[in-house]
VODO-988122 format. One record per residue (C-alpha): residue number from 1; residue in one letter; x, y, z. Coordinates in steps of 0.001 Angstrom, whole numbers. Layout:
VODO-988122
+-----+-----+---------+---------+---------+
!   n ! res !       x !       y !       z !
+-----+-----+---------+---------+---------+
! NUM !   A !       X !       Y !       Z !
...
+-----+-----+---------+---------+---------+
end
This chain:
VODO-988122
+-----+-----+---------+---------+---------+
!   n ! res !       x !       y !       z !
+-----+-----+---------+---------+---------+
!   1 !   M !   -7077 !   34696 !   -6748 !
!   2 !   T !   -3732 !   33258 !   -5818 !
!   3 !   D !    -646 !   33194 !   -7979 !
!   4 !   E !    -287 !   29822 !   -9726 !
!   5 !   K !    3355 !   29557 !   -8602 !
!   6 !   D !    2285 !   29448 !   -4950 !
!   7 !   T !    -442 !   26836 !   -5355 !
!   8 !   K !    -154 !   23104 !   -5248 !
!   9 !   Q !   -2576 !   20450 !   -6470 !
!  10 !   Y !   -4397 !   18275 !   -3942 !
!  11 !   E !   -7006 !   15578 !   -3794 !
!  12 !   M !   -9345 !   15368 !    -828 !
!  13 !   S !  -11641 !   12447 !    -171 !
!  14 !   F !  -14297 !   12600 !    2515 !
!  15 !   L !  -17085 !   10686 !    4249 !
!  16 !   L !  -20232 !   12642 !    5099 !
!  17 !   K !  -23225 !   11852 !    7303 !
!  18 !   E !  -25620 !   13562 !    4906 !
!  19 !   E !  -25433 !   14155 !    1175 !
!  20 !   G !  -26261 !   17820 !    1793 !
!  21 !   D !  -22870 !   18401 !    3473 !
!  22 !   A !  -21009 !   18128 !     144 !
!  23 !   P !  -21488 !   21828 !    -750 !
!  24 !   V !  -20043 !   22747 !    2654 !
!  25 !   V !  -16782 !   20982 !    1745 !
!  26 !   K !  -16552 !   22916 !   -1527 !
!  27 !   K !  -17278 !   26132 !     364 !
!  28 !   F !  -14394 !   25487 !    2776 !
!  29 !   V !  -11990 !   25059 !    -156 !
!  30 !   K !  -13209 !   28177 !   -1963 !
!  31 !   D !  -13215 !   30334 !    1201 !
!  32 !   L !   -9538 !   29512 !    1761 !
!  33 !   G !   -8588 !   30592 !   -1761 !
!  34 !   G !   -8626 !   27182 !   -3413 !
!  35 !   E !   -9817 !   26464 !   -6932 !
!  36 !   I !  -11797 !   23276 !   -7492 !
!  37 !   E !  -10700 !   21507 !  -10663 !
!  38 !   F !  -12809 !   18349 !  -10398 !
!  39 !   E !  -15494 !   17081 !   -8062 !
!  40 !   S !  -17232 !   13743 !   -7845 !
!  41 !   P !  -20811 !   13469 !   -6691 !
!  42 !   A !  -21187 !   12131 !   -3156 !
!  43 !   S !  -22490 !    8572 !   -3338 !
!  44 !   K !  -23956 !    6407 !    -578 !
!  45 !   I !  -21707 !    3577 !     626 !
!  46 !   A !  -21838 !     997 !    3400 !
!  47 !   L !  -18911 !    1253 !    5806 !
!  48 !   A !  -16830 !   -1792 !    6669 !
!  49 !   Y !  -16857 !    -722 !   10323 !
!  50 !   P !  -18748 !    1989 !   12207 !
!  51 !   V !  -17268 !    5476 !   12006 !
!  52 !   Q !  -18592 !    7760 !   14739 !
!  53 !   K !  -21387 !    5197 !   15249 !
!  54 !   E !  -22450 !    5470 !   11580 !
!  55 !   T !  -22624 !    2309 !    9437 !
!  56 !   G !  -23267 !    4125 !    6167 !
!  57 !   A !  -21929 !    7380 !    4729 !
!  58 !   Y !  -21681 !    9480 !    1592 !
!  59 !   F !  -18274 !    9248 !     -77 !
!  60 !   G !  -16960 !   11968 !   -2360 !
!  61 !   Y !  -13703 !   13506 !   -3497 !
!  62 !   I !  -12457 !   16676 !   -5133 !
!  63 !   H !   -9294 !   17791 !   -6917 !
!  64 !   F !   -8281 !   21333 !   -6131 !
!  65 !   S !   -5314 !   23684 !   -6059 !
!  66 !   M !   -4473 !   25752 !   -3009 !
!  67 !   E !   -1577 !   27383 !   -1237 !
!  68 !   P !     161 !   24836 !     984 !
!  69 !   A !     -72 !   27183 !    3994 !
!  70 !   E !   -3885 !   27022 !    3844 !
!  71 !   I !   -4080 !   23226 !    4092 !
!  72 !   S !   -3811 !   23288 !    7897 !
!  73 !   H !   -6785 !   25685 !    8028 !
!  74 !   L !   -8771 !   23422 !    5706 !
!  75 !   T !   -7941 !   20408 !    7874 !
!  76 !   H !   -9140 !   22276 !   10963 !
!  77 !   E !  -12422 !   23211 !    9244 !
!  78 !   M !  -12996 !   19617 !    8128 !
!  79 !   E !  -12296 !   18209 !   11601 !
!  80 !   T !  -14573 !   20630 !   13452 !
!  81 !   R !  -17618 !   20170 !   11190 !
!  82 !   P !  -19917 !   17555 !   12810 !
!  83 !   G !  -21374 !   16311 !    9487 !
!  84 !   I !  -17945 !   15234 !    8189 !
!  85 !   L !  -16986 !   11794 !    9459 !
!  86 !   R !  -13527 !   11470 !    7906 !
!  87 !   H !  -11343 !   13219 !    5346 !
!  88 !   L !   -7972 !   12653 !    3703 !
!  89 !   I !   -5904 !   15202 !    1776 !
!  90 !   L !   -3277 !   13914 !    -667 !
!  91 !   T !    -900 !   15383 !   -3212 !
!  92 !   P !   -1287 !   12802 !   -5981 !
!  93 !   P !     739 !   12598 !   -9167 !
!  94 !   F !   -1992 !   13724 !  -11573 !
!  95 !   K !     303 !   13258 !  -14573 !
!  96 !   K !    1871 !    9878 !  -15044 !
!  97 !   S !    5643 !   10041 !  -15143 !
!  98 !   E !    7795 !    7545 !  -16955 !
!  99 !   G !    9598 !    6602 !  -13765 !
! 100 !   R !   12882 !    4838 !  -13433 !
! 101 !   P !   13985 !    2335 !  -16045 !
! 102 !   R !   13502 !   -1245 !  -14961 !
! 103 !   M !   16478 !   -3568 !  -14813 !
! 104 !   E !   16305 !   -6916 !  -16518 !
! 105 !   V !   16428 !   -9744 !  -14034 !
! 106 !   P !   18547 !  -12573 !  -15377 !
! 107 !   R !   16570 !  -15716 !  -15947 !
! 108 !   R !   17619 !  -18516 !  -13671 !
! 109 !   V !   18880 !  -21553 !  -15518 !
! 110 !   E !   17753 !  -24824 !  -14021 !
! 111 !   R !   20486 !  -27387 !  -13793 !
! 112 !   A !   19895 !  -31090 !  -13651 !
! 113 !   P !   20728 !  -32479 !  -10236 !
! 114 !   V !   24021 !  -34316 !  -10086 !
! 115 !   Q !   23455 !  -37976 !   -9467 !
! 116 !   R !   26288 !  -39775 !   -7810 !
! 117 !   Q !   27009 !  -43268 !   -8815 !
! 118 !   P !   27150 !  -45653 !   -5903 !
! 119 !   E !   30707 !  -46690 !   -5218 !
! 120 !   A !   31446 !  -50176 !   -6272 !
! 121 !   V !   31758 !  -52488 !   -3299 !
! 122 !   R !   34410 !  -55095 !   -3660 !
! 123 !   P !   33403 !  -58548 !   -2486 !
! 124 !   S !   36504 !  -58714 !    -283 !
! 125 !   E !   35287 !  -55698 !    1715 !
! 126 !   I !   31921 !  -57206 !    2570 !
! 127 !   L !   31942 !  -58280 !    6193 !
! 128 !   T !   29616 !  -60574 !    8002 !
! 129 !   N !   28390 !  -59809 !   11485 !
! 130 !   E !   30876 !  -62240 !   12971 !
! 131 !   D !   33800 !  -60637 !   11134 !
! 132 !   L !   32586 !  -57194 !   12187 !
! 133 !   E !   32456 !  -58230 !   15869 !
! 134 !   K !   36004 !  -59611 !   15664 !
! 135 !   R !   37298 !  -56339 !   14200 !
! 136 !   I !   35561 !  -54305 !   16917 !
! 137 !   K !   37160 !  -56483 !   19612 !
! 138 !   E !   40579 !  -55984 !   18005 !
! 139 !   I !   40135 !  -52249 !   17921 !
! 140 !   L !   38991 !  -52058 !   21527 !
! 141 !   K !   42009 !  -53997 !   22841 !
+-----+-----+---------+---------+---------+
end
């Protein structure tokens, strides 16, 4: 077995052509010195698009711990096996952390729109069209 200091936790999800390929995945992990902590049963799913000309597959995932140096070997084994359509290895946060404190966003205060009062028009400033034409002629001279 490997020393716990050197191992890291991983999650690997995979798509298989046949349900019988699930033990092969576990065997790859164990042969490379990994310890399986959790495994889900492979269940039949319909694929949204064909993967290697397959429209359906068996989806499963496992949680395991392994030395980080062995992950490249595991990836190679998963890619070269013809019964494995796809796989993904992640290092998830298995324990929820509290995270960063959230800042309070100040609430926006809605203000009433400012309504301008129309300026009072003095009767002496009202011009007729004739008066306006006379003023324009004066200005243009």
